[in-house]
Each structure stands twice: as C-alpha cells, then as structure tokens.
N, CA, C and O atoms as a CHARMM CRD file, in Angstrom:
* protein
*
  224
    1    1 MET  N     15.20300  19.28400  11.15500 PROA 1      0.00000
    2    1 MET  CA    14.85200  18.37400  10.09400 PROA 1      0.00000
    3    1 MET  C     13.38400  18.61300   9.72600 PROA 1      0.00000
    4    1 MET  O     12.52200  18.64700  10.60400 PROA 1      0.00000
    5    2 ASN  N     13.10200  18.77600   8.44200 PROA 2      0.00000
    6    2 ASN  CA    11.72400  19.02000   8.02700 PROA 2      0.00000
    7    2 ASN  C     10.98300  17.70800   7.77500 PROA 2      0.00000
    8    2 ASN  O     11.57800  16.63000   7.79600 PROA 2      0.00000
    9    3 ASP  N      9.67900  17.81600   7.53600 PROA 3      0.00000
   10    3 ASP  CA     8.85100  16.61700   7.37600 PROA 3      0.00000
   11    3 ASP  C      9.23900  15.79700   6.15100 PROA 3      0.00000
   12    3 ASP  O      9.18600  14.56800   6.18600 PROA 3      0.00000
   13    4 GLN  N      9.62700  16.46300   5.07300 PROA 4      0.00000
   14    4 GLN  CA    10.00200  15.74100   3.85600 PROA 4      0.00000
   15    4 GLN  C     11.25500  14.89700   4.09800 PROA 4      0.00000
   16    4 GLN  O     11.32500  13.75300   3.64800 PROA 4      0.00000
   17    5 THR  N     12.22300  15.44000   4.79000 PROA 5      0.00000
   18    5 THR  CA    13.44400  14.70200   5.09800 PROA 5      0.00000
   19    5 THR  C     13.13800  13.49100   5.97500 PROA 5      0.00000
   20    5 THR  O     13.67500  12.40600   5.75600 PROA 5      0.00000
   21    6 LYS  N     12.27100  13.68600   6.96800 PROA 6      0.00000
   22    6 LYS  CA    11.89000  12.57700   7.84500 PROA 6      0.00000
   23    6 LYS  C     11.19100  11.47800   7.05600 PROA 6      0.00000
   24    6 LYS  O     11.42900  10.29300   7.29300 PROA 6      0.00000
   25    7 THR  N     10.32900  11.86500   6.11700 PROA 7      0.00000
   26    7 THR  CA     9.61200  10.88000   5.30100 PROA 7      0.00000
   27    7 THR  C     10.57100  10.09800   4.42200 PROA 7      0.00000
   28    7 THR  O     10.44800   8.87900   4.29800 PROA 7      0.00000
   29    8 VAL  N     11.51100  10.77900   3.81900 PROA 8      0.00000
   30    8 VAL  CA    12.50000  10.10200   2.95900 PROA 8      0.00000
   31    8 VAL  C     13.34500   9.14300   3.78100 PROA 8      0.00000
   32    8 VAL  O     13.59500   8.01400   3.35800 PROA 8      0.00000
   33    9 MET  N     13.78700   9.58300   4.95400 PROA 9      0.00000
   34    9 MET  CA    14.60300   8.71600   5.81100 PROA 9      0.00000
   35    9 MET  C     13.80900   7.49200   6.26900 PROA 9      0.00000
   36    9 MET  O     14.34500   6.38500   6.29600 PROA 9      0.00000
   37   10 ALA  N     12.54200   7.67900   6.62800 PROA 10     0.00000
   38   10 ALA  CA    11.70300   6.54700   7.02800 PROA 10     0.00000
   39   10 ALA  C     11.53200   5.57300   5.86800 PROA 10     0.00000
   40   10 ALA  O     11.57600   4.35800   6.06200 PROA 10     0.00000
   41   11 GLY  N     11.33700   6.10300   4.66700 PROA 11     0.00000
   42   11 GLY  CA    11.20700   5.24800   3.48700 PROA 11     0.00000
   43   11 GLY  C     12.46500   4.44700   3.20800 PROA 11     0.00000
   44   11 GLY  O     12.38900   3.26800   2.86400 PROA 11     0.00000
   45   12 LEU  N     13.62000   5.07900   3.35400 PROA 12     0.00000
   46   12 LEU  CA    14.88600   4.37600   3.13200 PROA 12     0.00000
   47   12 LEU  C     15.10400   3.27800   4.16900 PROA 12     0.00000
   48   12 LEU  O     15.56600   2.18800   3.83100 PROA 12     0.00000
   49   13 LEU  N     14.77700   3.55800   5.42200 PROA 13     0.00000
   50   13 LEU  CA    14.90100   2.53200   6.45800 PROA 13     0.00000
   51   13 LEU  C     13.96100   1.36100   6.17900 PROA 13     0.00000
   52   13 LEU  O     14.34600   0.20100   6.32400 PROA 13     0.00000
   53   14 PHE  N     12.72700   1.67100   5.77600 PROA 14     0.00000
   54   14 PHE  CA    11.75500   0.63300   5.45800 PROA 14     0.00000
   55   14 PHE  C     12.22900  -0.23100   4.29100 PROA 14     0.00000
   56   14 PHE  O     12.14300  -1.45800   4.35100 PROA 14     0.00000
   57   15 LEU  N     12.73000   0.40600   3.22900 PROA 15     0.00000
   58   15 LEU  CA    13.23400  -0.35000   2.07700 PROA 15     0.00000
   59   15 LEU  C     14.46600  -1.18100   2.44200 PROA 15     0.00000
   60   15 LEU  O     14.62200  -2.30600   1.96700 PROA 15     0.00000
   61   16 SER  N     15.33100  -0.63100   3.27900 PROA 16     0.00000
   62   16 SER  CA    16.52000  -1.38600   3.71600 PROA 16     0.00000
   63   16 SER  C     16.11000  -2.61700   4.50500 PROA 16     0.00000
   64   16 SER  O     16.63700  -3.70800   4.28500 PROA 16     0.00000
   65   17 TRP  N     15.17500  -2.44200   5.42000 PROA 17     0.00000
   66   17 TRP  CA    14.68300  -3.56500   6.21500 PROA 17     0.00000
   67   17 TRP  C     14.02100  -4.60400   5.30800 PROA 17     0.00000
   68   17 TRP  O     14.23400  -5.80500   5.47400 PROA 17     0.00000
   69   18 GLY  N     13.22400  -4.13900   4.35600 PROA 18     0.00000
   70   18 GLY  CA    12.60000  -5.05800   3.40200 PROA 18     0.00000
   71   18 GLY  C     13.63300  -5.81700   2.59500 PROA 18     0.00000
   72   18 GLY  O     13.46400  -7.00600   2.32500 PROA 18     0.00000
   73   19 GLY  N     14.70100  -5.13800   2.20700 PROA 19     0.00000
   74   19 GLY  CA    15.78000  -5.81000   1.47900 PROA 19     0.00000
   75   19 GLY  C     16.44600  -6.88500   2.31000 PROA 19     0.00000
   76   19 GLY  O     16.77500  -7.95700   1.80200 PROA 19     0.00000
   77   20 LEU  N     16.64400  -6.60200   3.58400 PROA 20     0.00000
   78   20 LEU  CA    17.23400  -7.61200   4.47000 PROA 20     0.00000
   79   20 LEU  C     16.30100  -8.81600   4.62800 PROA 20     0.00000
   80   20 LEU  O     16.76100  -9.95600   4.68900 PROA 20     0.00000
   81   21 VAL  N     14.99800  -8.56300   4.69300 PROA 21     0.00000
   82   21 VAL  CA    14.03500  -9.66500   4.80800 PROA 21     0.00000
   83   21 VAL  C     14.06000 -10.51500   3.53600 PROA 21     0.00000
   84   21 VAL  O     14.09200 -11.74400   3.60700 PROA 21     0.00000
   85   22 VAL  N     14.04600  -9.86200   2.38400 PROA 22     0.00000
   86   22 VAL  CA    14.06900 -10.59400   1.10600 PROA 22     0.00000
   87   22 VAL  C     15.36300 -11.38900   0.96300 PROA 22     0.00000
   88   22 VAL  O     15.35200 -12.49900   0.43100 PROA 22     0.00000
   89   23 ALA  N     16.46300 -10.83700   1.42600 PROA 23     0.00000
   90   23 ALA  CA    17.75900 -11.52500   1.34300 PROA 23     0.00000
   91   23 ALA  C     17.89400 -12.63400   2.38000 PROA 23     0.00000
   92   23 ALA  O     18.86500 -13.39000   2.35700 PROA 23     0.00000
   93   24 GLY  N     16.92500 -12.73600   3.29200 PROA 24     0.00000
   94   24 GLY  CA    16.97400 -13.78200   4.30700 PROA 24     0.00000
   95   24 GLY  C     17.86800 -13.45600   5.48800 PROA 24     0.00000
   96   24 GLY  O     18.22400 -14.34300   6.26400 PROA 24     0.00000
   97   25 MET  N     18.23500 -12.18500   5.63000 PROA 25     0.00000
   98   25 MET  CA    19.13600 -11.78500   6.70600 PROA 25     0.00000
   99   25 MET  C     18.38800 -11.21900   7.91300 PROA 25     0.00000
  100   25 MET  O     19.00600 -10.86800   8.91800 PROA 25     0.00000
  101   26 ALA  N     17.06800 -11.13200   7.81500 PROA 26     0.00000
  102   26 ALA  CA    16.24300 -10.62200   8.91800 PROA 26     0.00000
  103   26 ALA  C     14.95800 -11.45900   8.96200 PROA 26     0.00000
  104   26 ALA  O     14.50400 -11.94200   7.92500 PROA 26     0.00000
  105   27 PRO  N     14.37100 -11.63300  10.14800 PROA 27     0.00000
  106   27 PRO  CA    13.13800 -12.42200  10.24900 PROA 27     0.00000
  107   27 PRO  C     11.94700 -11.69900   9.61400 PROA 27     0.00000
  108   27 PRO  O     11.88200 -10.46900   9.59900 PROA 27     0.00000
  109   28 VAL  N     11.01700 -12.48700   9.09500 PROA 28     0.00000
  110   28 VAL  CA     9.86900 -11.95000   8.37400 PROA 28     0.00000
  111   28 VAL  C      8.78500 -11.42700   9.31800 PROA 28     0.00000
  112   28 VAL  O      8.17900 -10.39100   9.04500 PROA 28     0.00000
  113   29 GLU  N      8.53600 -12.12800  10.42000 PROA 29     0.00000
  114   29 GLU  CA     7.40100 -11.81400  11.29000 PROA 29     0.00000
  115   29 GLU  C      7.39100 -10.36700  11.79700 PROA 29     0.00000
  116   29 GLU  O      6.35000  -9.71700  11.70600 PROA 29     0.00000
  117   30 PRO  N      8.50200  -9.83100  12.32700 PROA 30     0.00000
  118   30 PRO  CA     8.46000  -8.43300  12.78300 PROA 30     0.00000
  119   30 PRO  C      8.19600  -7.44400  11.63800 PROA 30     0.00000
  120   30 PRO  O      7.55200  -6.41400  11.83300 PROA 30     0.00000
  121   31 PHE  N      8.69900  -7.77100  10.44800 PROA 31     0.00000
  122   31 PHE  CA     8.49100  -6.90600   9.28900 PROA 31     0.00000
  123   31 PHE  C      7.01200  -6.86600   8.91300 PROA 31     0.00000
  124   31 PHE  O      6.46900  -5.79500   8.64400 PROA 31     0.00000
  125   32 VAL  N      6.36400  -8.02100   8.89400 PROA 32     0.00000
  126   32 VAL  CA     4.94100  -8.08400   8.56300 PROA 32     0.00000
  127   32 VAL  C      4.11600  -7.37300   9.63300 PROA 32     0.00000
  128   32 VAL  O      3.15600  -6.67400   9.31000 PROA 32     0.00000
  129   33 THR  N      4.47600  -7.54200  10.88700 PROA 33     0.00000
  130   33 THR  CA     3.78400  -6.85100  11.97200 PROA 33     0.00000
  131   33 THR  C      3.93700  -5.33900  11.82700 PROA 33     0.00000
  132   33 THR  O      2.98400  -4.59200  12.04800 PROA 33     0.00000
  133   34 PHE  N      5.12700  -4.89500  11.45700 PROA 34     0.00000
  134   34 PHE  CA     5.35600  -3.46900  11.25700 PROA 34     0.00000
  135   34 PHE  C      4.50200  -2.92800  10.12200 PROA 34     0.00000
  136   34 PHE  O      3.93600  -1.84100  10.24400 PROA 34     0.00000
  137   35 ILE  N      4.39700  -3.66200   9.02400 PROA 35     0.00000
  138   35 ILE  CA     3.57000  -3.22200   7.89800 PROA 35     0.00000
  139   35 ILE  C      2.11800  -3.07100   8.34100 PROA 35     0.00000
  140   35 ILE  O      1.46600  -2.08100   8.00700 PROA 35     0.00000
  141   36 GLY  N      1.61100  -4.04600   9.09100 PROA 36     0.00000
  142   36 GLY  CA     0.23800  -3.96500   9.58900 PROA 36     0.00000
  143   36 GLY  C      0.03900  -2.76800  10.49700 PROA 36     0.00000
  144   36 GLY  O     -0.96100  -2.06000  10.37700 PROA 36     0.00000
  145   37 SER  N      0.96800  -2.53500  11.39600 PROA 37     0.00000
  146   37 SER  CA     0.87200  -1.39000  12.31300 PROA 37     0.00000
  147   37 SER  C      0.93600  -0.06600  11.55200 PROA 37     0.00000
  148   37 SER  O      0.21900   0.88100  11.87500 PROA 37     0.00000
  149   38 ALA  N      1.79500  -0.01100  10.54800 PROA 38     0.00000
  150   38 ALA  CA     1.91200   1.21700   9.75400 PROA 38     0.00000
  151   38 ALA  C      0.61800   1.49500   9.00000 PROA 38     0.00000
  152   38 ALA  O      0.19300   2.64800   8.91500 PROA 38     0.00000
  153   39 LEU  N     -0.01600   0.46300   8.45200 PROA 39     0.00000
  154   39 LEU  CA    -1.27500   0.65700   7.74100 PROA 39     0.00000
  155   39 LEU  C     -2.38300   1.11800   8.68200 PROA 39     0.00000
  156   39 LEU  O     -3.18900   1.97400   8.31800 PROA 39     0.00000
  157   40 VAL  N     -2.42800   0.56500   9.87200 PROA 40     0.00000
  158   40 VAL  CA    -3.41200   1.01200  10.86700 PROA 40     0.00000
  159   40 VAL  C     -3.15300   2.47100  11.23000 PROA 40     0.00000
  160   40 VAL  O     -4.08700   3.26800  11.31500 PROA 40     0.00000
  161   41 GLY  N     -1.89800   2.81600  11.44300 PROA 41     0.00000
  162   41 GLY  CA    -1.54800   4.19600  11.76900 PROA 41     0.00000
  163   41 GLY  C     -1.92600   5.16300  10.65800 PROA 41     0.00000
  164   41 GLY  O     -2.42400   6.25600  10.92800 PROA 41     0.00000
  165   42 LEU  N     -1.69300   4.76900   9.41400 PROA 42     0.00000
  166   42 LEU  CA    -2.08300   5.62300   8.29200 PROA 42     0.00000
  167   42 LEU  C     -3.59300   5.78200   8.22400 PROA 42     0.00000
  168   42 LEU  O     -4.09000   6.86300   7.90600 PROA 42     0.00000
  169   43 GLY  N     -4.31800   4.72800   8.51600 PROA 43     0.00000
  170   43 GLY  CA    -5.77900   4.80400   8.52900 PROA 43     0.00000
  171   43 GLY  C     -6.27800   5.75000   9.60000 PROA 43     0.00000
  172   43 GLY  O     -7.17300   6.55700   9.35200 PROA 43     0.00000
  173   44 VAL  N     -5.70900   5.65800  10.78500 PROA 44     0.00000
  174   44 VAL  CA    -6.09700   6.56100  11.87700 PROA 44     0.00000
  175   44 VAL  C     -5.74700   8.00200  11.51200 PROA 44     0.00000
  176   44 VAL  O     -6.53900   8.91500  11.74300 PROA 44     0.00000
  177   45 PHE  N     -4.56900   8.20000  10.94500 PROA 45     0.00000
  178   45 PHE  CA    -4.14200   9.53900  10.54100 PROA 45     0.00000
  179   45 PHE  C     -5.09900  10.11900   9.50000 PROA 45     0.00000
  180   45 PHE  O     -5.51300  11.27300   9.60700 PROA 45     0.00000
  181   46 HSD  N     -5.44500   9.32100   8.50200 PROA 46     0.00000
  182   46 HSD  CA    -6.35800   9.76600   7.45000 PROA 46     0.00000
  183   46 HSD  C     -7.73200  10.08500   8.03000 PROA 46     0.00000
  184   46 HSD  O     -8.35300  11.07700   7.65100 PROA 46     0.00000
  185   47 THR  N     -8.20600   9.24600   8.94600 PROA 47     0.00000
  186   47 THR  CA    -9.51300   9.45200   9.55400 PROA 47     0.00000
  187   47 THR  C     -9.55700  10.74800  10.35900 PROA 47     0.00000
  188   47 THR  O    -10.57200  11.44500  10.35200 PROA 47     0.00000
  189   48 THR  N     -8.47900  11.07500  11.04300 PROA 48     0.00000
  190   48 THR  CA    -8.47600  12.29400  11.85100 PROA 48     0.00000
  191   48 THR  C     -8.40000  13.55300  10.99300 PROA 48     0.00000
  192   48 THR  O     -8.74700  14.63600  11.46400 PROA 48     0.00000
  193   49 LEU  N     -7.95800  13.43300   9.75600 PROA 49     0.00000
  194   49 LEU  CA    -7.87100  14.59600   8.88000 PROA 49     0.00000
  195   49 LEU  C     -9.16100  14.88000   8.12100 PROA 49     0.00000
  196   49 LEU  O     -9.31600  15.97100   7.57300 PROA 49     0.00000
  197   50 THR  N    -10.08000  13.94200   8.07500 PROA 50     0.00000
  198   50 THR  CA   -11.31600  14.13800   7.32000 PROA 50     0.00000
  199   50 THR  C    -12.44100  14.53200   8.24900 PROA 50     0.00000
  200   50 THR  O    -12.52500  14.06900   9.38600 PROA 50     0.00000
  201   51 LYS  N    -13.29800  15.38800   7.74700 PROA 51     0.00000
  202   51 LYS  CA   -14.47600  15.80800   8.50400 PROA 51     0.00000
  203   51 LYS  C    -15.62800  14.88200   8.17100 PROA 51     0.00000
  204   51 LYS  O    -15.70500  14.38600   7.04700 PROA 51     0.00000
  205   52 PRO  N    -16.52300  14.63200   9.10900 PROA 52     0.00000
  206   52 PRO  CA   -17.68600  13.80500   8.81500 PROA 52     0.00000
  207   52 PRO  C    -18.49900  14.40300   7.65800 PROA 52     0.00000
  208   52 PRO  O    -18.77500  15.60200   7.62800 PROA 52     0.00000
  209   53 GLY  N    -18.86400  13.55700   6.73300 PROA 53     0.00000
  210   53 GLY  CA   -19.63400  14.00100   5.57700 PROA 53     0.00000
  211   53 GLY  C    -18.80800  14.43500   4.38800 PROA 53     0.00000
  212   53 GLY  O    -19.37100  14.75900   3.34200 PROA 53     0.00000
  213   54 ASP  N    -17.47300  14.45200   4.51300 PROA 54     0.00000
  214   54 ASP  CA   -16.60800  14.84600   3.39900 PROA 54     0.00000
  215   54 ASP  C    -16.34000  13.71500   2.42100 PROA 54     0.00000
  216   54 ASP  O    -15.62000  13.91200   1.44200 PROA 54     0.00000
  217   55 ASP  N    -16.89600  12.54300   2.65700 PROA 55     0.00000
  218   55 ASP  CA   -16.61900  11.38800   1.79300 PROA 55     0.00000
  219   55 ASP  C    -17.51700  11.34900   0.55900 PROA 55     0.00000
  220   55 ASP  O    -17.52500  10.34900  -0.15900 PROA 55     0.00000
  221   56 LYS  N    -18.25900  12.39400   0.30300 PROA 56     0.00000
  222   56 LYS  CA   -19.17500  12.43000  -0.84800 PROA 56     0.00000
  223   56 LYS  C    -18.44300  12.74300  -2.12500 PROA 56     0.00000
  224   56 LYS  O    -19.05800  12.81300  -3.18900 PROA 56     0.00000
C-alpha cells in the first residue's frame, strides 16, 4: 500500500467517524481528543521537516 492510499483511507475513516458524531451515534469527546492529537502530530511532523532559519 502506498502513502497516497493510506492517506485516502485515513481521510475516509476520519470523515466516517465525524459523520457518526454529527448523527449522534458516537460520543463527541474521543473525536475532539483525536482532532487535537492529530493537529499536534501534524505540527511535530512539520517542525521536523523544516530546517532552522527556513521560515524567512
């Protein structure tokens, strides 16, 4: 499985879970916690890809 396929599958799972939360079929708290964790992970990932001083 390539990275693009994994990204698409992760996006579909995330949207499905969000749909269940909006429909009231899943609890909100774990979903919000997951969003926060994902944003932190993306921030760490972005930080590790940039070199110091490249923000100019």
